PyMOL Python script that loads the backbone (N, CA, C, O; Angstrom):
from pymol import cmd

cmd.read_pdbstr("""\
ATOM      1  N   MET A   1       0.830  -1.212  -0.126  1.00  0.00           N
ATOM      2  CA  MET A   1      -0.242   0.007   0.494  1.00  0.00           C
ATOM      3  C   MET A   1       1.136   1.504   0.346  1.00  0.00           C
ATOM      4  O   MET A   1       1.716   2.142   1.225  1.00  0.00           O
ATOM      5  N   LEU A   2       1.230   1.589  -1.672  1.00  0.00           N
ATOM      6  CA  LEU A   2       2.213   3.244  -1.156  1.00  0.00           C
ATOM      7  C   LEU A   2       1.293   3.687  -1.543  1.00  0.00           C
ATOM      8  O   LEU A   2       0.226   3.200  -1.915  1.00  0.00           O
ATOM      9  N   GLU A   3       1.895   5.260  -1.433  1.00  0.00           N
ATOM     10  CA  GLU A   3       0.818   6.634  -1.318  1.00  0.00           C
ATOM     11  C   GLU A   3       1.901   8.307  -1.954  1.00  0.00           C
ATOM     12  O   GLU A   3       2.818   9.098  -1.737  1.00  0.00           O
ATOM     13  N   THR A   4       1.169   8.013  -2.535  1.00  0.00           N
ATOM     14  CA  THR A   4       3.133   9.299  -3.351  1.00  0.00           C
ATOM     15  C   THR A   4       1.782  11.256  -2.367  1.00  0.00           C
ATOM     16  O   THR A   4       0.732  11.855  -2.599  1.00  0.00           O
ATOM     17  N   GLN A   5       3.049  11.285  -1.276  1.00  0.00           N
ATOM     18  CA  GLN A   5       2.466  12.442  -1.090  1.00  0.00           C
ATOM     19  C   GLN A   5       3.484  13.521  -1.288  1.00  0.00           C
ATOM     20  O   GLN A   5       4.623  13.100  -1.488  1.00  0.00           O
ATOM     21  N   GLN A   6       3.315  14.904  -1.275  1.00  0.00           N
ATOM     22  CA  GLN A   6       3.793  15.875  -2.118  1.00  0.00           C
ATOM     23  C   GLN A   6       4.028  16.382  -0.367  1.00  0.00           C
ATOM     24  O   GLN A   6       3.238  15.776   0.358  1.00  0.00           O
ATOM     25  N   TYR A   7       4.843  17.243   0.308  1.00  0.00           N
ATOM     26  CA  TYR A   7       5.338  18.313   1.022  1.00  0.00           C
ATOM     27  C   TYR A   7       6.133  19.192   0.876  1.00  0.00           C
ATOM     28  O   TYR A   7       6.803  19.098  -0.152  1.00  0.00           O
ATOM     29  N   GLN A   8       6.410  20.368   1.769  1.00  0.00           N
ATOM     30  CA  GLN A   8       7.279  21.716   1.810  1.00  0.00           C
ATOM     31  C   GLN A   8       7.572  21.527   2.782  1.00  0.00           C
ATOM     32  O   GLN A   8       7.031  21.470   3.886  1.00  0.00           O
ATOM     33  N   CYS A   9       8.994  21.354   2.179  1.00  0.00           N
ATOM     34  CA  CYS A   9      10.797  21.953   3.251  1.00  0.00           C
ATOM     35  C   CYS A   9      10.281  22.897   4.157  1.00  0.00           C
ATOM     36  O   CYS A   9       9.840  23.992   3.808  1.00  0.00           O
ATOM     37  N   PRO A  10      10.364  22.173   6.207  1.00  0.00           N
ATOM     38  CA  PRO A  10      10.277  23.242   6.124  1.00  0.00           C
ATOM     39  C   PRO A  10      11.610  24.175   6.406  1.00  0.00           C
ATOM     40  O   PRO A  10      11.535  24.930   7.376  1.00  0.00           O
ATOM     41  N   TYR A  11      12.768  24.177   5.663  1.00  0.00           N
ATOM     42  CA  TYR A  11      13.515  23.716   6.286  1.00  0.00           C
ATOM     43  C   TYR A  11      13.893  25.419   4.934  1.00  0.00           C
ATOM     44  O   TYR A  11      14.302  26.566   5.108  1.00  0.00           O
ATOM     45  N   CYS A  12      13.451  24.610   3.737  1.00  0.00           N
ATOM     46  CA  CYS A  12      13.359  25.882   2.118  1.00  0.00           C
ATOM     47  C   CYS A  12      12.716  26.377   1.469  1.00  0.00           C
ATOM     48  O   CYS A  12      12.899  27.231   0.601  1.00  0.00           O
ATOM     49  N   GLY A  13      11.434  25.614   2.024  1.00  0.00           N
ATOM     50  CA  GLY A  13      10.222  25.431   1.567  1.00  0.00           C
ATOM     51  C   GLY A  13       9.890  25.440  -0.177  1.00  0.00           C
ATOM     52  O   GLY A  13       9.087  26.189  -0.732  1.00  0.00           O
ATOM     53  N   GLU A  14      10.719  24.426  -0.815  1.00  0.00           N
ATOM     54  CA  GLU A  14      10.862  24.138  -1.387  1.00  0.00           C
ATOM     55  C   GLU A  14       9.506  22.747  -1.754  1.00  0.00           C
ATOM     56  O   GLU A  14       9.591  21.804  -0.966  1.00  0.00           O
ATOM     57  N   LEU A  15       8.734  22.660  -2.487  1.00  0.00           N
ATOM     58  CA  LEU A  15       7.814  21.571  -2.846  1.00  0.00           C
ATOM     59  C   LEU A  15       9.465  20.183  -2.970  1.00  0.00           C
ATOM     60  O   LEU A  15      10.664  20.163  -3.250  1.00  0.00           O
ATOM     61  N   ALA A  16       8.463  19.373  -2.576  1.00  0.00           N
ATOM     62  CA  ALA A  16       9.577  17.487  -2.844  1.00  0.00           C
ATOM     63  C   ALA A  16       8.257  16.893  -2.905  1.00  0.00           C
ATOM     64  O   ALA A  16       7.193  17.498  -2.769  1.00  0.00           O
ATOM     65  N   GLU A  17       8.466  15.274  -3.186  1.00  0.00           N
ATOM     66  CA  GLU A  17       6.691  14.471  -3.222  1.00  0.00           C
ATOM     67  C   GLU A  17       8.495  12.771  -2.224  1.00  0.00           C
ATOM     68  O   GLU A  17       9.626  12.352  -1.974  1.00  0.00           O
ATOM     69  N   VAL A  18       7.468  12.764  -2.226  1.00  0.00           N
ATOM     70  CA  VAL A  18       7.632  11.383  -0.777  1.00  0.00           C
ATOM     71  C   VAL A  18       7.327  10.242  -0.757  1.00  0.00           C
ATOM     72  O   VAL A  18       7.780  10.031   0.368  1.00  0.00           O
ATOM     73  N   VAL A  19       6.643   8.602  -1.272  1.00  0.00           N
ATOM     74  CA  VAL A  19       6.740   7.504  -1.104  1.00  0.00           C
ATOM     75  C   VAL A  19       6.445   7.241   0.157  1.00  0.00           C
ATOM     76  O   VAL A  19       7.329   7.275   1.014  1.00  0.00           O
ATOM     77  N   LEU A  20       4.714   6.836   0.557  1.00  0.00           N
ATOM     78  CA  LEU A  20       4.767   6.558   1.818  1.00  0.00           C
ATOM     79  C   LEU A  20       3.929   4.770   1.443  1.00  0.00           C
ATOM     80  O   LEU A  20       3.126   4.327   0.623  1.00  0.00           O
ATOM     81  N   ASP A  21       4.671   4.277   2.530  1.00  0.00           N
ATOM     82  CA  ASP A  21       4.002   3.019   2.803  1.00  0.00           C
ATOM     83  C   ASP A  21       3.400   2.899   3.657  1.00  0.00           C
ATOM     84  O   ASP A  21       3.947   2.907   4.760  1.00  0.00           O
ATOM     85  N   LEU A  22       1.107   2.626   3.473  1.00  0.00           N
ATOM     86  CA  LEU A  22       0.312   2.656   4.212  1.00  0.00           C
ATOM     87  C   LEU A  22       1.057   1.258   4.954  1.00  0.00           C
ATOM     88  O   LEU A  22       1.717   1.502   5.964  1.00  0.00           O
ATOM     89  N   SER A  23       1.000   0.226   4.628  1.00  0.00           N
ATOM     90  CA  SER A  23       1.284  -1.597   5.805  1.00  0.00           C
ATOM     91  C   SER A  23       1.732  -1.314   7.421  1.00  0.00           C
ATOM     92  O   SER A  23       1.645  -1.798   8.550  1.00  0.00           O
ATOM     93  N   GLY A  24       2.156  -0.416   6.833  1.00  0.00           N
ATOM     94  CA  GLY A  24       3.536  -0.113   8.791  1.00  0.00           C
ATOM     95  C   GLY A  24       3.340   0.284   9.130  1.00  0.00           C
ATOM     96  O   GLY A  24       4.219   1.095   9.420  1.00  0.00           O
ATOM     97  N   GLY A  25       2.069   0.551   9.716  1.00  0.00           N
ATOM     98  CA  GLY A  25       1.091   1.822  10.953  1.00  0.00           C
ATOM     99  C   GLY A  25       1.860   2.776  11.162  1.00  0.00           C
ATOM    100  O   GLY A  25       2.307   3.189  10.092  1.00  0.00           O
ATOM    101  N   ASP A  26       2.347   3.501  12.301  1.00  0.00           N
ATOM    102  CA  ASP A  26       2.527   4.326  12.059  1.00  0.00           C
ATOM    103  C   ASP A  26       3.956   4.820  12.263  1.00  0.00           C
ATOM    104  O   ASP A  26       4.454   4.137  13.157  1.00  0.00           O
ATOM    105  N   GLN A  27       4.536   5.426  11.956  1.00  0.00           N
ATOM    106  CA  GLN A  27       6.458   5.316  11.738  1.00  0.00           C
ATOM    107  C   GLN A  27       6.350   6.883  11.552  1.00  0.00           C
ATOM    108  O   GLN A  27       5.578   7.739  11.120  1.00  0.00           O
ATOM    109  N   THR A  28       8.375   6.647  12.513  1.00  0.00           N
ATOM    110  CA  THR A  28       8.709   8.396  12.627  1.00  0.00           C
ATOM    111  C   THR A  28       9.809   8.025  11.911  1.00  0.00           C
ATOM    112  O   THR A  28       9.977   6.837  11.639  1.00  0.00           O
ATOM    113  N   TYR A  29      10.290   8.546  11.695  1.00  0.00           N
ATOM    114  CA  TYR A  29      11.458   8.856  10.576  1.00  0.00           C
ATOM    115  C   TYR A  29      12.207   9.596   9.654  1.00  0.00           C
ATOM    116  O   TYR A  29      11.644   9.688   8.563  1.00  0.00           O
ATOM    117  N   ILE A  30      13.529  10.276   9.754  1.00  0.00           N
ATOM    118  CA  ILE A  30      14.301  11.501   8.808  1.00  0.00           C
ATOM    119  C   ILE A  30      14.414  10.921   7.273  1.00  0.00           C
ATOM    120  O   ILE A  30      14.843   9.859   6.821  1.00  0.00           O
ATOM    121  N   GLU A  31      14.100  11.560   6.947  1.00  0.00           N
ATOM    122  CA  GLU A  31      15.276  12.050   5.555  1.00  0.00           C
ATOM    123  C   GLU A  31      15.616  13.718   5.026  1.00  0.00           C
ATOM    124  O   GLU A  31      15.261  14.839   5.390  1.00  0.00           O
ATOM    125  N   ASP A  32      16.443  13.190   4.040  1.00  0.00           N
ATOM    126  CA  ASP A  32      16.909  14.977   4.084  1.00  0.00           C
ATOM    127  C   ASP A  32      15.653  15.377   2.371  1.00  0.00           C
ATOM    128  O   ASP A  32      14.884  14.884   1.546  1.00  0.00           O
ATOM    129  N   CYS A  33      16.355  16.676   2.871  1.00  0.00           N
ATOM    130  CA  CYS A  33      15.302  17.410   1.859  1.00  0.00           C
ATOM    131  C   CYS A  33      16.455  17.208   0.522  1.00  0.00           C
ATOM    132  O   CYS A  33      17.653  17.018   0.314  1.00  0.00           O
ATOM    133  N   PRO A  34      14.988  17.422  -0.271  1.00  0.00           N
ATOM    134  CA  PRO A  34      16.636  16.883  -2.010  1.00  0.00           C
ATOM    135  C   PRO A  34      16.963  17.533  -2.695  1.00  0.00           C
ATOM    136  O   PRO A  34      17.594  17.305  -3.726  1.00  0.00           O
ATOM    137  N   VAL A  35      16.352  19.169  -1.974  1.00  0.00           N
ATOM    138  CA  VAL A  35      16.128  20.564  -2.473  1.00  0.00           C
ATOM    139  C   VAL A  35      18.036  20.705  -1.408  1.00  0.00           C
ATOM    140  O   VAL A  35      19.120  20.398  -1.903  1.00  0.00           O
ATOM    141  N   CYS A  36      17.796  21.286   0.155  1.00  0.00           N
ATOM    142  CA  CYS A  36      18.942  21.382   0.900  1.00  0.00           C
ATOM    143  C   CYS A  36      20.000  21.084   1.021  1.00  0.00           C
ATOM    144  O   CYS A  36      21.135  21.481   0.760  1.00  0.00           O
ATOM    145  N   CYS A  37      18.997  19.513   1.913  1.00  0.00           N
ATOM    146  CA  CYS A  37      20.188  18.068   2.511  1.00  0.00           C
ATOM    147  C   CYS A  37      19.336  18.199   2.807  1.00  0.00           C
ATOM    148  O   CYS A  37      18.499  17.485   2.255  1.00  0.00           O
ATOM    149  N   ARG A  38      18.729  19.357   4.082  1.00  0.00           N
ATOM    150  CA  ARG A  38      18.489  18.664   5.346  1.00  0.00           C
ATOM    151  C   ARG A  38      17.809  18.292   5.726  1.00  0.00           C
ATOM    152  O   ARG A  38      16.769  18.443   5.085  1.00  0.00           O
ATOM    153  N   PRO A  39      17.647  17.286   7.375  1.00  0.00           N
ATOM    154  CA  PRO A  39      16.818  16.301   8.168  1.00  0.00           C
ATOM    155  C   PRO A  39      15.673  17.183   8.305  1.00  0.00           C
ATOM    156  O   PRO A  39      15.559  18.364   8.633  1.00  0.00           O
ATOM    157  N   ILE A  40      14.614  16.000   7.856  1.00  0.00           N
ATOM    158  CA  ILE A  40      13.009  16.386   7.895  1.00  0.00           C
ATOM    159  C   ILE A  40      12.726  15.735   9.000  1.00  0.00           C
ATOM    160  O   ILE A  40      13.229  14.632   9.215  1.00  0.00           O
ATOM    161  N   LEU A  41      11.987  16.249   9.750  1.00  0.00           N
ATOM    162  CA  LEU A  41      11.238  14.478  10.034  1.00  0.00           C
ATOM    163  C   LEU A  41       9.481  14.169   9.913  1.00  0.00           C
ATOM    164  O   LEU A  41       8.452  14.624  10.412  1.00  0.00           O
ATOM    165  N   PHE A  42       9.768  13.387   9.187  1.00  0.00           N
ATOM    166  CA  PHE A  42       7.993  12.050   8.967  1.00  0.00           C
ATOM    167  C   PHE A  42       7.677  12.265   9.451  1.00  0.00           C
ATOM    168  O   PHE A  42       8.549  12.407  10.308  1.00  0.00           O
ATOM    169  N   ASP A  43       6.515  12.633   9.979  1.00  0.00           N
ATOM    170  CA  ASP A  43       5.442  11.536  11.006  1.00  0.00           C
ATOM    171  C   ASP A  43       4.210  10.830  10.686  1.00  0.00           C
ATOM    172  O   ASP A  43       3.197  11.386  11.108  1.00  0.00           O
ATOM    173  N   LEU A  44       4.023   9.610   9.966  1.00  0.00           N
ATOM    174  CA  LEU A  44       3.404   9.068   9.482  1.00  0.00           C
ATOM    175  C   LEU A  44       2.600   8.210  10.619  1.00  0.00           C
ATOM    176  O   LEU A  44       2.944   7.241  11.296  1.00  0.00           O
ATOM    177  N   ARG A  45       0.942   9.241  10.523  1.00  0.00           N
ATOM    178  CA  ARG A  45       0.076   7.247  11.250  1.00  0.00           C
ATOM    179  C   ARG A  45      -1.245   7.684  10.162  1.00  0.00           C
ATOM    180  O   ARG A  45      -1.806   8.589   9.545  1.00  0.00           O
ATOM    181  N   SER A  46      -1.194   5.530  10.666  1.00  0.00           N
ATOM    182  CA  SER A  46      -1.974   5.302   9.580  1.00  0.00           C
ATOM    183  C   SER A  46      -2.027   4.021  10.231  1.00  0.00           C
ATOM    184  O   SER A  46      -1.216   3.449  10.959  1.00  0.00           O
ATOM    185  N   ASP A  47      -3.986   3.466   9.501  1.00  0.00           N
ATOM    186  CA  ASP A  47      -4.719   2.454  10.528  1.00  0.00           C
ATOM    187  C   ASP A  47      -4.766   1.894   9.185  1.00  0.00           C
ATOM    188  O   ASP A  47      -5.847   1.305   9.155  1.00  0.00           O
ATOM    189  N   GLY A  48      -4.059   1.715   7.790  1.00  0.00           N
ATOM    190  CA  GLY A  48      -4.280   1.390   6.903  1.00  0.00           C
ATOM    191  C   GLY A  48      -4.970   1.864   6.110  1.00  0.00           C
ATOM    192  O   GLY A  48      -4.662   1.986   4.924  1.00  0.00           O
ATOM    193  N   VAL A  49      -5.737   2.122   6.475  1.00  0.00           N
ATOM    194  CA  VAL A  49      -7.031   3.300   5.491  1.00  0.00           C
ATOM    195  C   VAL A  49      -6.777   4.499   5.500  1.00  0.00           C
ATOM    196  O   VAL A  49      -6.304   5.151   4.568  1.00  0.00           O
ATOM    197  N   ASP A  50      -7.172   4.993   6.905  1.00  0.00           N
ATOM    198  CA  ASP A  50      -7.251   6.448   6.579  1.00  0.00           C
ATOM    199  C   ASP A  50      -5.120   6.865   6.731  1.00  0.00           C
ATOM    200  O   ASP A  50      -4.222   6.032   6.850  1.00  0.00           O
ATOM    201  N   TRP A  51      -5.010   8.203   6.669  1.00  0.00           N
ATOM    202  CA  TRP A  51      -3.439   7.953   6.983  1.00  0.00           C
ATOM    203  C   TRP A  51      -3.613   9.795   6.915  1.00  0.00           C
ATOM    204  O   TRP A  51      -4.533  10.359   6.323  1.00  0.00           O
ATOM    205  N   SER A  52      -2.263  10.648   7.826  1.00  0.00           N
ATOM    206  CA  SER A  52      -1.510  11.483   8.064  1.00  0.00           C
ATOM    207  C   SER A  52      -0.552  11.603   8.045  1.00  0.00           C
ATOM    208  O   SER A  52       0.061  10.927   8.872  1.00  0.00           O
ATOM    209  N   LEU A  53       0.083  12.305   7.341  1.00  0.00           N
ATOM    210  CA  LEU A  53       1.676  13.115   7.880  1.00  0.00           C
ATOM    211  C   LEU A  53       1.948  14.312   8.030  1.00  0.00           C
ATOM    212  O   LEU A  53       1.585  15.293   7.381  1.00  0.00           O
ATOM    213  N   ASP A  54       2.722  14.200   9.066  1.00  0.00           N
ATOM    214  CA  ASP A  54       3.194  15.995   9.183  1.00  0.00           C
ATOM    215  C   ASP A  54       5.155  15.484   8.815  1.00  0.00           C
ATOM    216  O   ASP A  54       5.935  14.537   8.712  1.00  0.00           O
ATOM    217  N   VAL A  55       4.995  17.266   8.744  1.00  0.00           N
ATOM    218  CA  VAL A  55       6.604  17.629   8.336  1.00  0.00           C
ATOM    219  C   VAL A  55       6.688  18.222   9.033  1.00  0.00           C
ATOM    220  O   VAL A  55       5.777  19.011   9.283  1.00  0.00           O
ATOM    221  N   ARG A  56       7.967  18.179   9.837  1.00  0.00           N
ATOM    222  CA  ARG A  56       8.254  19.128  10.510  1.00  0.00           C
ATOM    223  C   ARG A  56      10.097  19.210  10.350  1.00  0.00           C
ATOM    224  O   ARG A  56      10.765  18.180  10.257  1.00  0.00           O
ATOM    225  N   ARG A  57      10.708  20.587  10.342  1.00  0.00           N
ATOM    226  CA  ARG A  57      12.401  20.495  11.231  1.00  0.00           C
ATOM    227  C   ARG A  57      12.653  19.272  12.297  1.00  0.00           C
ATOM    228  O   ARG A  57      11.901  18.776  13.136  1.00  0.00           O
ATOM    229  N   GLU A  58      14.065  18.973  11.916  1.00  0.00           N
ATOM    230  CA  GLU A  58      14.371  18.471  12.940  1.00  0.00           C
ATOM    231  C   GLU A  58      14.287  18.395  14.600  1.00  0.00           C
ATOM    232  O   GLU A  58      14.048  17.429  15.325  1.00  0.00           O
ATOM    233  N   ASP A  59      14.610  19.959  14.966  1.00  0.00           N
ATOM    234  CA  ASP A  59      15.041  20.519  15.704  1.00  0.00           C
ATOM    235  C   ASP A  59      14.229  21.990  16.552  1.00  0.00           C
ATOM    236  O   ASP A  59      14.388  23.085  17.091  1.00  0.00           O
ATOM    237  N   ASP A  60      13.053  20.664  16.019  1.00  0.00           N
ATOM    238  CA  ASP A  60      11.495  21.016  16.511  1.00  0.00           C
ATOM    239  C   ASP A  60      10.809  20.510  17.517  1.00  0.00           C
ATOM    240  O   ASP A  60       9.660  20.892  17.734  1.00  0.00           O
TER     241      ASP A  60
END
""", "prot")
cmd.dss("prot")
cmd.show_as("cartoon", "prot")
cmd.util.cbc("prot")
cmd.orient("prot")
């Protein structure tokens, strides 16, 4: 169960896209921005049907 989601980098403001694996349930992980290379914290909440993604700076 993969979903593609656009997000805005909390550092540089550029739009980027991430592929989310909804089959893993709730997940928190860090990926670098593809533009400015700074670490972004992704907080994915999923029950397999409904999901939400929160993207924030690692130092928040």
